[in-house]
N, C-alpha and C positions, 0 to 999 in steps of 0.2 A: 837078233836076240830078243826073246819075249820075256817080259818081267811078270806076267801073270795078271789076273784080274784084280781090281781094286779091293774087292770084298775079301780076298785072301790076305792081302796086305793089312787090312784093318783087323781081321781076325788074328793074324800073327802078332800084330802090335798089341792087341788087347791081351793076348796070352802072355806076352813078355811083361806087360805092366802088372798083370795079376801075379805072376811069379815074383816080381820085385816087391810088390806090396806084401805078399805072403811071407817073404823072407825077412823084411826089415820092419814091418809093423810091430811085432812083439818087442823089438829093441827100443823103438820109439815110444811105445806105451810105457815101458819100464822106466825110461828116461823121464817121461812126463810125471809119472808117479813119484819118482825120487825127488824131482825138482819141486813138486807140490808139497811133499812131506817136509822137505828142507825149509821151504818158505813158511809153512805152518809152524814148524818148530821155532823159527826166528821170531815170528809174530807173537807166539805164546811166551817165549822168553822175554821179549820186550815188555809185554803186558805185565808179567810177574815182577820184573825189575821195577817198573814204574809204580806198581802197587806197593812193593817193598820200600821204595823211597818215600812214598807218602805215609805209609803206615809201617813202622819198623817191626811190628809183631808179625807181619806177613812174610818175613824173611824165611820162616820155616817152610812156607809153600814153595818158595824158590829153591830152597835146599832139597826138598823132597823131589821136586821135578827134576833137578839135575842128577840126583842119585838114581832114581828109578828110571828116568828116561834114558840114561846112559846104558843101564843094564838091559832094559826091555827092548829098546829100539836102536841098538848099536849099529851104526853104519859108518864106514870110514868118511863118507861125505858129510856126515853130521858131527863128526868128532870136533871140528873147530867151533861149532856152536856150543858144545858142552864145555870146551876149554875156556872160551870167552865167558860163558856163564859162571864157571867156577872162579874166574878172576874177578868178575863183578861181585860175586858172593863174598869173596875175601875182602874186597874193598868196602862192601856194606857192613861187614862185621868188624872192620878195623876201627880203632878209636881216634880217627882223624876228625878234623872239623868238617862240618857239613858241606862247605863250599868246595873243599879239596876233593872230598869223596864224590860229590855230584859231578865235578869236572872230569874226574877219572872214569866214572861210570858212563858219562855221556861219550867220552872218547872211545870207550870199549864198545858201546852200542853202535857207534858209527861204523865199526868194523863189521857189524852184521847188516850193513846196508842192503836193502832189498832191491835197489835199482839194477844191480848186475844180474839178478836172477831171471 
């Protein structure tokens, strides 16, 4: 039984690899883009929340981001970010003492942890 020359095996292997890459590369690229967008949304939300906690007049920036971001860039993967953001916004607008509000906001921000991404 003859298995053929090595050059044909290398060529066939290269063709199989090219087909696999051509089939799955677009899915991988889309996954990477989604993951990066999700990470950037989390970082931006965290920055806006920290700014709003330091300067209460910046709550409007957070509120605008949550309203427009949800409409413009709605993705089911990003939905949890906007839900947590709205919970944080309601905590910041509540009339509780600062320590209680700060603790609740920090616990909500921990849910947006970036380590798992």
